[in-house]
N, CA, C and O of each residue as an XYZ file, in Angstrom:
744
protein
N       4.549     68.103    -63.656
C       5.162     69.413    -63.777
C       4.779     70.112    -65.075
O       5.033     71.306    -65.231
N       4.175     69.387    -66.001
C       3.862     69.974    -67.299
C       2.921     71.169    -67.189
O       2.983     72.090    -68.003
N       2.052     71.151    -66.182
C       1.071     72.233    -66.032
C       1.532     73.305    -65.057
O       0.879     74.337    -64.906
N       2.645     73.062    -64.402
C       3.139     74.001    -63.396
C       3.575     75.309    -64.047
O       4.181     75.313    -65.119
N       3.263     76.405    -63.391
C       3.655     77.735    -63.859
C       4.923     78.179    -63.130
O       5.204     77.736    -62.016
N       5.660     79.038    -63.763
C       6.886     79.586    -63.193
C       6.618     80.190    -61.817
O       7.417     80.023    -60.895
N       5.502     80.885    -61.682
C       5.148     81.563    -60.431
C       5.149     80.617    -59.223
O       5.403     81.039    -58.095
N       4.861     79.329    -59.475
C       4.775     78.362    -58.389
C       6.139     78.024    -57.774
O       6.202     77.592    -56.623
N       7.215     78.214    -58.517
C       8.551     77.925    -58.001
C       9.409     79.175    -57.796
O      10.522     79.089    -57.279
N       8.894     80.323    -58.198
C       9.701     81.538    -58.078
C       9.783     82.008    -56.630
O       8.935     81.685    -55.797
N      10.810     82.765    -56.366
C      10.980     83.411    -55.064
C      10.754     84.904    -55.283
O      11.371     85.491    -56.172
N       9.874     85.536    -54.483
C       9.614     86.963    -54.661
C      10.851     87.808    -54.340
O      11.691     87.411    -53.532
N      10.954     88.968    -54.977
C      12.117     89.835    -54.788
C      12.325     90.207    -53.321
O      13.449     90.498    -52.911
N      11.267     90.201    -52.538
C      11.379     90.567    -51.127
C      12.250     89.594    -50.323
O      12.709     89.936    -49.233
N      12.477     88.395    -50.845
C      13.291     87.397    -50.141
C      14.790     87.592    -50.334
O      15.593     86.893    -49.716
N      15.169     88.532    -51.183
C      16.575     88.707    -51.531
C      17.147     89.989    -50.945
O      16.444     90.993    -50.828
N      18.433     89.953    -50.575
C      19.072     91.218    -50.190
C      19.159     92.109    -51.414
O      19.190     91.629    -52.547
N      19.200     93.421    -51.173
C      19.179     94.376    -52.291
C      20.246     95.433    -52.095
O      20.708     95.688    -50.982
N      20.625     96.042    -53.213
C      21.567     97.143    -53.197
C      21.158     98.140    -54.270
O      20.666     97.757    -55.331
N      21.363     99.408    -53.991
C      20.999    100.469    -54.932
C      21.965    100.507    -56.108
O      23.159    100.249    -55.950
N      21.450    100.825    -57.275
C      22.301    101.000    -58.454
C      23.218    102.203    -58.279
O      24.185    102.360    -59.025
N      22.921    103.056    -57.298
C      23.747    104.232    -57.005
C      24.899    103.905    -56.055
O      25.750    104.757    -55.799
N      24.932    102.677    -55.531
C      26.011    102.272    -54.616
C      27.336    102.220    -55.377
O      27.361    102.065    -56.598
N      28.425    102.351    -54.639
C      29.752    102.306    -55.246
C      30.252    100.870    -55.343
O      29.674     99.945    -54.772
N      31.339    100.716    -56.082
C      32.021     99.437    -56.211
C      32.320     98.853    -54.828
O      32.085     97.668    -54.593
N      32.837     99.678    -53.916
C      33.202     99.206    -52.583
C      31.970     98.758    -51.806
O      32.005     97.745    -51.107
N      30.886     99.513    -51.928
C      29.637     99.107    -51.272
C      29.139     97.778    -51.841
O      28.575     96.960    -51.113
N      29.347     97.564    -53.143
C      28.950     96.297    -53.771
C      29.767     95.140    -53.203
O      29.220     94.081    -52.897
N      31.071     95.342    -53.064
C      31.932     94.299    -52.506
C      31.492     93.986    -51.077
O      31.386     92.817    -50.704
N      31.236     95.025    -50.273
C      30.791     94.825    -48.888
C      29.460     94.079    -48.837
O      29.291     93.164    -48.031
N      28.515     94.466    -49.693
C      27.193     93.834    -49.703
C      27.284     92.371    -50.129
O      26.587     91.521    -49.576
N      28.138     92.072    -51.110
C      28.325     90.684    -51.539
C      28.936     89.841    -50.421
O      28.529     88.700    -50.206
N      29.905     90.400    -49.716
C      30.512     89.668    -48.596
C      29.492     89.410    -47.497
O      29.452     88.322    -46.923
N      28.669     90.410    -47.207
C      27.640     90.247    -46.171
C      26.640     89.170    -46.578
O      26.276     88.318    -45.767
N      26.193     89.206    -47.843
C      25.243     88.204    -48.333
C      25.847     86.805    -48.240
O      25.149     85.850    -47.899
N      27.132     86.679    -48.539
C      27.811     85.382    -48.451
C      27.874     84.903    -47.004
O      27.636     83.725    -46.736
N      28.187     85.790    -46.075
C      28.276     85.410    -44.660
C      26.914     84.960    -44.128
O      26.823     83.961    -43.415
N      25.857     85.697    -44.476
C      24.517     85.332    -44.017
C      24.122     83.980    -44.608
O      23.538     83.147    -43.914
N      24.434     83.761    -45.869
C      24.148     82.486    -46.521
C      24.942     81.347    -45.856
O      24.382     80.299    -45.536
N      26.237     81.562    -45.656
C      27.090     80.533    -45.058
C      26.678     80.178    -43.640
O      26.869     79.043    -43.203
N      26.112     81.142    -42.915
C      25.687     80.886    -41.537
C      24.360     80.136    -41.474
O      23.937     79.701    -40.403
N      23.702     79.985    -42.631
C      22.427     79.284    -42.674
C      21.222     80.178    -42.413
O      20.095     79.692    -42.327
N      21.452     81.467    -42.289
C      20.355     82.403    -42.019
C      19.627     82.842    -43.287
O      18.586     83.494    -43.213
N      20.167     82.489    -44.440
C      19.525     82.813    -45.723
C      19.651     81.594    -46.624
O      20.635     80.857    -46.559
N      18.639     81.391    -47.469
C      18.647     80.215    -48.346
C      19.359     80.483    -49.668
O      19.481     79.582    -50.497
N      19.820     81.686    -49.869
C      20.541     82.029    -51.097
C      21.387     83.266    -50.849
O      21.295     83.898    -49.796
N      22.214     83.604    -51.833
C      23.110     84.757    -51.693
C      23.029     85.722    -52.871
O      23.919     86.552    -53.053
N      21.994     85.621    -53.652
C      21.811     86.507    -54.804
C      21.515     87.918    -54.298
O      20.662     88.108    -53.431
N      22.222     88.900    -54.843
C      22.057     90.295    -54.451
C      21.377     91.043    -55.596
O      21.947     91.186    -56.678
N      20.147     91.522    -55.348
C      19.398     92.228    -56.385
C      19.744     93.714    -56.380
O      20.040     94.294    -55.335
N      19.700     94.316    -57.562
C      20.003     95.738    -57.735
C      18.710     96.463    -58.069
O      17.963     96.047    -58.954
N      18.450     97.563    -57.347
C      17.264     98.370    -57.623
C      17.662     99.771    -58.061
O      18.745    100.259    -57.739
N      16.751    100.411    -58.811
C      17.025    101.756    -59.334
C      16.376    102.829    -58.459
O      15.873    102.541    -57.373
N      16.397    104.069    -58.950
C      15.843    105.200    -58.203
C      14.348    105.057    -57.957
O      13.829    105.610    -56.987
N      13.648    104.327    -58.816
C      12.199    104.111    -58.667
C      11.909    102.875    -57.812
O      10.761    102.439    -57.727
N      12.931    102.312    -57.183
C      12.828    101.133    -56.330
C      12.393     99.885    -57.115
O      11.777     98.978    -56.554
N      12.715     99.849    -58.405
C      12.413     98.704    -59.257
C      13.676     97.864    -59.434
O      14.773     98.406    -59.575
N      13.520     96.558    -59.426
C      14.652     95.664    -59.622
C      15.103     95.774    -61.083
O      14.299     95.649    -62.007
N      16.407     96.012    -61.269
C      16.952     96.173    -62.614
C      18.028     95.140    -62.946
O      18.535     95.108    -64.067
N      18.376     94.301    -61.976
C      19.394     93.298    -62.229
C      19.813     92.618    -60.950
O      19.202     92.789    -59.895
N      20.881     91.834    -61.070
C      21.464     91.193    -59.897
C      22.968     91.373    -59.979
O      23.532     91.604    -61.049
N      23.598     91.262    -58.827
C      25.030     91.507    -58.747
C      25.719     90.273    -58.202
O      25.279     89.689    -57.211
N      26.802     89.880    -58.854
C      27.572     88.726    -58.407
C      29.043     89.132    -58.340
O      29.425     90.177    -58.866
N      29.859     88.313    -57.698
C      31.289     88.603    -57.716
C      31.843     88.713    -59.142
O      32.735     89.522    -59.396
N      31.319     87.905    -60.072
C      31.784     87.981    -61.458
C      31.483     89.356    -62.065
O      32.280     89.877    -62.844
N      30.334     89.943    -61.709
C      30.004     91.279    -62.209
C      31.028     92.300    -61.732
O      31.420     93.194    -62.482
N      31.458     92.164    -60.485
C      32.455     93.085    -59.939
C      33.762     92.933    -60.707
O      34.366     93.932    -61.097
N      34.207     91.703    -60.927
C      35.451     91.486    -61.653
C      35.338     92.019    -63.076
O      36.273     92.645    -63.577
N      34.202     91.777    -63.737
C      34.013     92.300    -65.094
C      33.956     93.822    -65.087
O      34.405     94.467    -66.034
N      33.408     94.395    -64.028
C      33.364     95.845    -63.915
C      34.734     96.477    -63.786
O      34.914     97.648    -64.122
N      35.709     95.708    -63.299
C      37.072     96.216    -63.204
C      37.683     96.438    -64.578
O      38.548     97.297    -64.750
N      37.232     95.664    -65.551
C      37.775     95.774    -66.904
C      36.653     96.087    -67.884
O      36.106     95.178    -68.509
N      36.302     97.372    -68.026
C      35.179     97.745    -68.893
C      35.412     97.483    -70.374
O      34.454     97.489    -71.146
N      36.648     97.254    -70.795
C      36.908     97.028    -72.224
C      36.356     95.711    -72.731
O      36.340     95.485    -73.941
N      35.901     94.828    -71.841
C      35.276     93.599    -72.318
C      34.038     93.912    -73.158
O      33.659     93.124    -74.025
N      33.413     95.055    -72.904
C      32.261     95.447    -73.705
C      32.636     95.676    -75.161
O      31.781     95.609    -76.045
N      33.902     95.944    -75.411
C      34.351     96.190    -76.785
C      34.413     94.901    -77.594
O      34.459     94.950    -78.823
N      34.415     93.769    -76.942
C      34.432     92.479    -77.647
C      33.061     91.852    -77.448
O      32.826     91.167    -76.452
N      32.175     92.079    -78.373
C      30.794     91.633    -78.236
C      30.648     90.159    -77.947
O      29.801     89.772    -77.142
N      31.449     89.331    -78.580
C      31.256     87.890    -78.486
C      32.246     87.201    -77.566
O      32.415     85.984    -77.654
N      32.909     87.944    -76.682
C      33.885     87.305    -75.810
C      33.235     86.225    -74.955
O      33.838     85.181    -74.707
N      32.009     86.470    -74.502
C      31.315     85.482    -73.682
C      31.109     84.198    -74.498
O      31.325     83.094    -73.996
N      30.693     84.353    -75.744
C      30.466     83.183    -76.591
C      31.778     82.516    -76.993
O      31.855     81.293    -77.106
N      32.803     83.329    -77.206
C      34.099     82.791    -77.611
C      34.671     81.889    -76.523
O      35.312     80.880    -76.817
N      34.435     82.258    -75.267
C      35.020     81.495    -74.164
C      34.487     80.062    -74.106
O      35.098     79.209    -73.462
N      33.369     79.783    -74.762
C      32.828     78.429    -74.776
C      33.595     77.529    -75.751
O      33.499     76.303    -75.687
N      34.356     78.156    -76.650
C      35.143     77.390    -77.601
C      36.550     77.219    -77.045
O      37.014     78.036    -76.249
N      37.196     76.201    -77.447
C      38.557     75.949    -76.968
C      39.527     76.702    -77.892
O      39.892     76.215    -78.962
N      39.925     77.874    -77.461
C      40.872     78.660    -78.235
C      42.267     78.468    -77.664
O      42.440     78.231    -76.469
N      43.244     78.573    -78.527
C      44.626     78.484    -78.073
C      44.922     79.656    -77.146
O      44.404     80.756    -77.334
N      45.752     79.411    -76.155
C      46.122     80.466    -75.204
C      46.708     81.660    -75.941
O      46.492     82.802    -75.535
N      47.446     81.414    -77.015
C      48.052     82.519    -77.768
C      46.982     83.386    -78.423
O      47.155     84.600    -78.531
N      45.880     82.781    -78.860
C      44.785     83.537    -79.461
C      44.146     84.449    -78.428
O      43.885     85.620    -78.701
N      43.893     83.906    -77.228
C      43.308     84.719    -76.164
C      44.259     85.832    -75.751
O      43.820     86.956    -75.507
N      45.557     85.540    -75.668
C      46.537     86.574    -75.301
C      46.568     87.672    -76.363
O      46.686     88.853    -76.036
N      46.463     87.284    -77.624
C      46.447     88.260    -78.712
C      45.234     89.175    -78.603
O      45.342     90.385    -78.800
N      44.070     88.589    -78.286
C      42.851     89.391    -78.124
C      42.990     90.342    -76.942
O      42.604     91.508    -77.024
N      43.549     89.833    -75.832
C      43.733     90.681    -74.650
C      44.654     91.854    -74.983
O      44.413     92.981    -74.550
N      45.703     91.586    -75.748
C      46.646     92.650    -76.116
C      45.998     93.643    -77.077
O      46.161     94.854    -76.931
N      45.262     93.122    -78.064
C      44.622     93.982    -79.056
C      43.656     94.959    -78.393
O      43.618     96.137    -78.749
N      42.891     94.480    -77.446
C      41.912     95.329    -76.782
C      42.427     95.901    -75.465
O      41.687     96.551    -74.727
N      43.713     95.648    -75.179
C      44.380     96.160    -73.993
C      43.631     95.774    -72.714
O      43.458     96.588    -71.807
N      43.196     94.518    -72.666
C      42.466     94.023    -71.506
C      43.416     93.804    -70.342
O      44.528     93.308    -70.525
N      42.993     94.163    -69.184
C      43.707     93.968    -67.929
C      45.063     94.665    -67.914
O      45.996     94.196    -67.263
N      45.175     95.783    -68.629
C      46.418     96.546    -68.600
C      46.536     97.365    -67.316
O      47.620     97.479    -66.745
N      45.391     97.947    -66.854
C      45.457     98.848    -65.713
C      44.378     98.645    -64.656
O      44.416     99.354    -63.651
N      43.425     97.738    -64.802
C      42.305     97.728    -63.857
C      42.691     97.501    -62.403
O      42.096     98.109    -61.514
N      43.658     96.653    -62.139
C      44.004     96.388    -60.743
C      44.765     97.549    -60.120
O      44.637     97.801    -58.922
N      45.564     98.265    -60.928
C      46.288     99.414    -60.383
C      45.346    100.573    -60.081
O      45.669    101.445    -59.275
N      44.192    100.584    -60.720
C      43.218    101.646    -60.483
C      42.099    101.192    -59.551
O      41.076    101.865    -59.418
N      42.301    100.061    -58.917
C      41.268     99.461    -58.082
C      40.782    100.395    -56.980
O      39.574    100.552    -56.802
N      41.681    101.007    -56.248
C      41.273    101.865    -55.134
C      40.417    103.036    -55.612
O      39.427    103.390    -54.973
N      40.802    103.628    -56.728
C      40.035    104.749    -57.265
C      38.632    104.288    -57.677
O      37.640    104.954    -57.382
N      38.564    103.153    -58.353
C      37.267    102.632    -58.791
C      36.383    102.257    -57.612
O      35.173    102.480    -57.639
N      36.990    101.689    -56.580
C      36.222    101.174    -55.452
C      35.324    102.226    -54.832
O      34.241    101.909    -54.340
N      35.760    103.464    -54.849
C      34.995    104.507    -54.173
C      34.337    105.511    -55.118
O      33.540    106.338    -54.676
N      34.657    105.452    -56.402
C      34.110    106.436    -57.341
C      33.129    105.867    -58.354
O      32.239    106.585    -58.811
N      33.266    104.610    -58.712
C      32.423    104.011    -59.744
C      31.160    103.446    -59.103
O      31.220    102.743    -58.095
N      30.027    103.762    -59.700
C      28.738    103.283    -59.197
C      28.339    101.997    -59.930
O      28.737    101.754    -61.069
N      27.554    101.202    -59.246
C      27.080     99.937    -59.809
C      26.406    100.154    -61.160
O      26.598     99.361    -62.082
N      25.621    101.218    -61.285
C      24.889    101.457    -62.537
C      25.825    101.581    -63.738
O      25.386    101.417    -64.876
N      27.102    101.867    -63.505
C      28.051    102.006    -64.600
C      28.568    100.677    -65.132
O      29.154    100.635    -66.214
N      28.363     99.591    -64.394
C      28.873     98.316    -64.890
C      27.865     97.177    -64.830
O      28.119     96.110    -65.388
N      26.735     97.373    -64.170
C      25.748     96.297    -64.085
C      25.105     96.092    -65.460
O      24.768     97.051    -66.154
N      24.949     94.843    -65.829
C      24.304     94.529    -67.107
C      22.821     94.269    -66.847
O      22.461     93.510    -65.947
N      21.981     94.899    -67.635
C      20.542     94.677    -67.498
C      20.211     93.279    -67.996
O      20.860     92.778    -68.914
N      19.207     92.644    -67.400
C      18.856     91.288    -67.827
C      18.418     91.262    -69.292
O      17.657     92.118    -69.744
N      18.907     90.276    -70.009
C      18.528     90.112    -71.418
C      17.271     89.252    -71.492
O      16.921     88.578    -70.524
N      16.587     89.274    -72.641
C      15.364     88.469    -72.783
C      15.574     86.980    -72.517
O      14.650     86.301    -72.070
N      16.779     86.460    -72.785
C      17.023     85.037    -72.543
C      17.305     84.745    -71.065
O      17.675     83.630    -70.700
N      17.126     85.748    -70.243
C      17.348     85.612    -68.801
C      16.069     85.963    -68.034
O      16.098     86.192    -66.825
N      14.923     86.001    -68.776
C      13.643     86.386    -68.166
C      12.518     85.472    -68.614
O      12.479     84.995    -69.748
N      11.603     85.246    -67.677
C      10.367     84.521    -67.971
C       9.225     85.283    -67.318
O       9.436     86.101    -66.422
N       8.034     85.007    -67.772
C       6.853     85.599    -67.146
C       6.327     84.634    -66.087
O       6.454     83.417    -66.219
N       5.740     85.192    -65.050
C       5.228     84.385    -63.951
C       4.214     83.347    -64.396
O       4.128     82.271    -63.804
N       3.446     83.656    -65.432
C       2.413     82.731    -65.898
C       2.888     81.786    -66.990
O       2.099     80.993    -67.502
N       4.184     81.857    -67.361
C       4.734     80.907    -68.331
C       4.723     79.510    -67.737
O       4.833     79.333    -66.524
N       4.590     78.526    -68.608
C       4.743     77.137    -68.169
C       6.234     76.876    -67.926
O       7.096     77.559    -68.478
N       6.508     75.901    -67.112
C       7.881     75.598    -66.734
C       8.755     75.194    -67.910
O       9.975     75.344    -67.838
N       8.169     74.685    -68.997
C       9.005     74.282    -70.123
C       9.784     75.456    -70.702
O      10.899     75.276    -71.191
N       9.207     76.658    -70.652
C       9.922     77.841    -71.116
C      11.140     78.102    -70.223
O      12.225     78.400    -70.721
N      10.959     77.990    -68.917
C      12.074     78.166    -67.982
C      13.122     77.075    -68.184
O      14.319     77.365    -68.188
N      12.688     75.813    -68.353
C      13.629     74.716    -68.591
C      14.521     75.032    -69.782
O      15.740     74.871    -69.724
N      13.890     75.485    -70.867
C      14.630     75.802    -72.083
C      15.695     76.862    -71.808
O      16.850     76.699    -72.200
N      15.310     77.946    -71.136
C      16.266     79.026    -70.867
C      17.378     78.578    -69.919
O      18.530     78.976    -70.088
N      17.046     77.761    -68.929
C      18.073     77.242    -68.021
C      19.099     76.404    -68.781
O      20.304     76.556    -68.585
N      18.609     75.518    -69.651
C      19.508     74.604    -70.359
C      20.320     75.339    -71.419
O      21.540     75.184    -71.477
N      19.665     76.135    -72.256
C      20.363     76.816    -73.339
C      21.308     77.892    -72.808
O      22.443     78.004    -73.271
N      20.844     78.684    -71.835
C      21.661     79.772    -71.323
C      22.576     79.391    -70.180
O      23.461     80.160    -69.804
N      22.365     78.179    -69.610
C      23.147     77.707    -68.466
C      23.127     78.727    -67.328
O      24.143     78.985    -66.683
N      21.938     79.303    -67.100
C      21.758     80.289    -66.036
C      21.552     79.584    -64.696
O      21.040     78.466    -64.646
N      21.952     80.244    -63.623
C      21.678     79.715    -62.291
C      20.356     80.230    -61.750
O      19.816     79.688    -60.786
N      19.837     81.281    -62.375
C      18.521     81.816    -62.015
C      17.991     82.624    -63.195
O      18.746     83.048    -64.070
N      16.682     82.825    -63.197
C      16.027     83.641    -64.219
C      15.170     84.688    -63.511
O      14.588     84.422    -62.459
N      15.100     85.873    -64.097
C      14.211     86.899    -63.571
C      12.783     86.552    -63.966
O      12.532     86.075    -65.073
N      11.850     86.795    -63.051
C      10.435     86.546    -63.325
C       9.735     87.890    -63.394
O       9.824     88.711    -62.481
N       9.036     88.094    -64.501
C       8.340     89.359    -64.718
C       6.836     89.191    -64.585
O       6.283     88.124    -64.851
N       6.199     90.258    -64.173
C       4.749     90.388    -64.211
C       4.522     91.671    -64.990
O       4.684     92.765    -64.449
N       4.147     91.545    -66.254
C       4.124     92.708    -67.134
C       5.556     93.121    -67.406
O       6.356     92.311    -67.872
N       5.892     94.381    -67.118
C       7.255     94.864    -67.321
C       8.061     94.886    -66.031
O       9.244     95.224    -66.050
N       7.450     94.537    -64.927
C       8.097     94.635    -63.621
C       8.695     93.287    -63.206
O       8.043     92.251    -63.342
N       9.928     93.298    -62.702
C      10.550     92.090    -62.170
C       9.989     91.866    -60.775
O      10.112     92.721    -59.898
N       9.368     90.700    -60.580
C       8.697     90.407    -59.304
C       9.374     89.281    -58.525
O       9.043     89.038    -57.364
N      10.316     88.600    -59.159
C      10.972     87.512    -58.468
C      12.063     86.875    -59.296
O      12.405     87.337    -60.385
N      12.595     85.807    -58.749
C      13.602     85.001    -59.427
C      13.199     83.543    -59.301
O      12.640     83.125    -58.287
N      13.482     82.789    -60.321
C      13.337     81.347    -60.230
C      14.756     80.796    -60.307
O      15.480     81.032    -61.274
N      15.132     80.066    -59.280
C      16.490     79.539    -59.179
C      16.545     78.134    -59.745
O      15.617     77.347    -59.557
N      17.628     77.816    -60.438
C      17.785     76.478    -60.979
C      17.790     75.447    -59.866
O      17.268     74.346    -60.043
N      18.365     75.780    -58.732
C      18.410     74.824    -57.613
C      17.003     74.430    -57.170
O      16.779     73.270    -56.823
N      16.052     75.363    -57.172
C      14.669     75.041    -56.813
C      14.011     74.172    -57.887
O      13.261     73.246    -57.579
N      14.302     74.483    -59.141
C      13.742     73.704    -60.246
C      14.280     72.274    -60.190
O      13.528     71.312    -60.345
N      15.578     72.147    -59.968
C      16.170     70.814    -59.898
C      15.583     70.021    -58.733
O      15.304     68.831    -58.879
N      15.394     70.657    -57.590
C      14.782     69.970    -56.439
C      13.399     69.447    -56.784
O      13.037     68.336    -56.397
N      12.622     70.245    -57.512
C      11.276     69.815    -57.911
C      11.346     68.655    -58.908
O      10.542     67.726    -58.835
N      12.298     68.707    -59.831
C      12.476     67.609    -60.790
C      12.827     66.321    -60.045
O      12.246     65.269    -60.312
N      13.769     66.404    -59.117
C      14.181     65.222    -58.350
C      13.013     64.662    -57.541
O      12.829     63.447    -57.473
N      12.226     65.544    -56.929
C      11.055     65.111    -56.152
C      10.059     64.390    -57.056
O       9.531     63.337    -56.696
N       9.805     64.966    -58.233
C       8.864     64.367    -59.183
C       9.351     62.992    -59.629
O       8.560     62.056    -59.746
N      10.650     62.874    -59.876
C      11.204     61.589    -60.296
C      11.040     60.539    -59.202
O      10.732     59.384    -59.497
N      11.240     60.919    -57.963
C      11.098     59.981    -56.844
C       9.646     59.522    -56.653
O       9.392     58.426    -56.153
N       8.717     60.361    -57.052
C       7.298     60.030    -56.891
C       6.767     59.170    -58.026
O       5.654     58.652    -57.940
N       7.546     59.011    -59.083
C       7.100     58.188    -60.223
C       7.075     56.723    -59.807
O       7.945     56.268    -59.065
N       6.081     55.989    -60.285
C       6.062     54.541    -59.993
C       7.238     53.854    -60.706
O       7.634     54.233    -61.808
N       7.765     52.850    -60.043
C       8.878     52.087    -60.612
C       8.334     51.211    -61.744
O       7.379     50.462    -61.537
N       8.928     51.296    -62.935
C       8.429     50.465    -64.040
C       8.693     48.980    -63.767
O       9.687     48.595    -63.152
N       7.779     48.193    -64.243
C       7.905     46.727    -64.026
C       8.693     46.079    -65.121
O       8.895     44.865    -65.101
């Protein structure tokens, strides 16, 4: 696997269901449910929903967690909340932060309004550099990003264009296959 390139394990964007960045919150929920049903029925090998822009370019992916985070936009005000959650903080500390930034004060009561008025582009996060690899990168670069970032998939770029995704499940399958093919030490 040392010589293998990311491109060899990536899945092209054409294999994934897609949704426009102009779609509403409700359309996102419907599309995620549909992707889950198709996946659960065995008709699709994954349930990742890609987001495309007006130029038909992939700009991100959408998950149920993105929808929940989109309900509470004030999380953007706490830059390191994602990193903080990896530490074991006292419940009182987290409650204090939620109160200070008024997190989850009104998002559920405004759910119906958001569902039909807010567009995906208003809450989707663009992929960060630690969530992208180039198709011609060696797999060690992808391994590093998977382990350090604990991502379930990485975007694969060709130049500046996103051309596919490499899923951790595919990488793990290849690792397991390689291990099984190794000769048993004496």
